[in-house]
N, C-alpha and C positions, 0 to 999 in steps of 0.2 A: 436373402431377399424375402419378401412377403409372399404368402400364398393367398389365393383368392382373387377376386376380380377388382377392377379399377374403382367400382362404386361401393365396395365393401368398406367397412370401418373397423379394422381389427383392434384398435386401441380403445374403441368405444368413446371417442371424444366429440362425436358429432360431425366430423369432417370425413368425407370420402377419401380413400387412399389417393386417387388421381389429384384431388384438390390439394392435399397435403404435399404431394410431390411438386405440383406446379407452383405452390406458394412457399417453397423452401422449408417444409416441415417434415417431420419423420413419423410416418404412419404406424410405426411399431411402438411409439412411446406416447402414452396418454398426456403427458405434460408438455409435449412438443406441439404447439399450435402455430398456425400461420401468424407471422408478425405483421399486424396492421396496427398503425399508429395514427391517432387523430389528434389534431391540435386546432385551436382557433387562430386564424390568421388575421392580424390587425391590417385593416385596409383603409384607404381614404374612404370615408363613409362607414357603413355597417361592416363588421367583421364577418368572415366566412370561415367555414370549416375546411380543413385540409386532411387528407388521408394519404398516408405513406405506406407502400407495400414493397416487399421484395418478391420477385418472381423469376422463374427460370426462363431462359431464352430458348423456347421450344420451336423449332421450324415447323411449318405446317399451318393448320387452320385454328389453332387455339387463340381465342380472344378473351380479353378481360374488359369487364365493364364496371365502372365505379358509379354507384348510385348514392343519393342522400335522401333522408326522410326526417320529417319532424314528429311523425306519429307511428312509425313502423307498419302503416297500412298503405300509404301511397308513396311510391318510390319515384324520385326524379332522376332521369339520366343526365341532368344538367351538370356536368363536371368537365373541367378542362385540365389536361396534363400540363403542369408547369415545370416539371423537370424529370430527367431520367438519367441515371448514372450506372455505368457498367462497373460492377464490383470485382475484386480480384478473383472470386470463385466463379465468375462468369454470369452470375445472376444480375438482374436489372432492378435497381431501386427507383420506383416511380413515386412522384408526388402529384396528387390531384387536388384541385380547388373547386369547392361547390360554386356553381354559377349564381346562386341566389344566397342572400344572407339568411340566417336563422330567423323565423318569425318571432319577434318579441324576445322574451326571455325563455322560450321553450327549449326543450332538449333537441339536439339534432344527432342523427345516427348515420353511419356510413357502412356500406357493404360492398364487396367485390363478387361479381358473378363471373364465373369461368364457363366459357362456351367452347 
């Protein structure tokens, strides 16, 4: 196991050990990052961004919040979970859809907050 606290970052990749654990990554390997996948979802009308993540099913008060932004300064909590699949290893693969389309042809960013 790892020594240190849950907020430490022993592999110096920018993710705290507890976040790497919860998002199915290995805090001892710098190349092991949480697997977050984004795609543009074609919709009737404007397309929207989807974000897919794998997470551990941890009993208790751990909450995951998906947010989207077009400028990395204002984050919108407008996201709807559109799917959840329990994987053979017990993790949960969730798919989230932004509630609003990207403004114009600007970039759109997604992030996951772990509480």
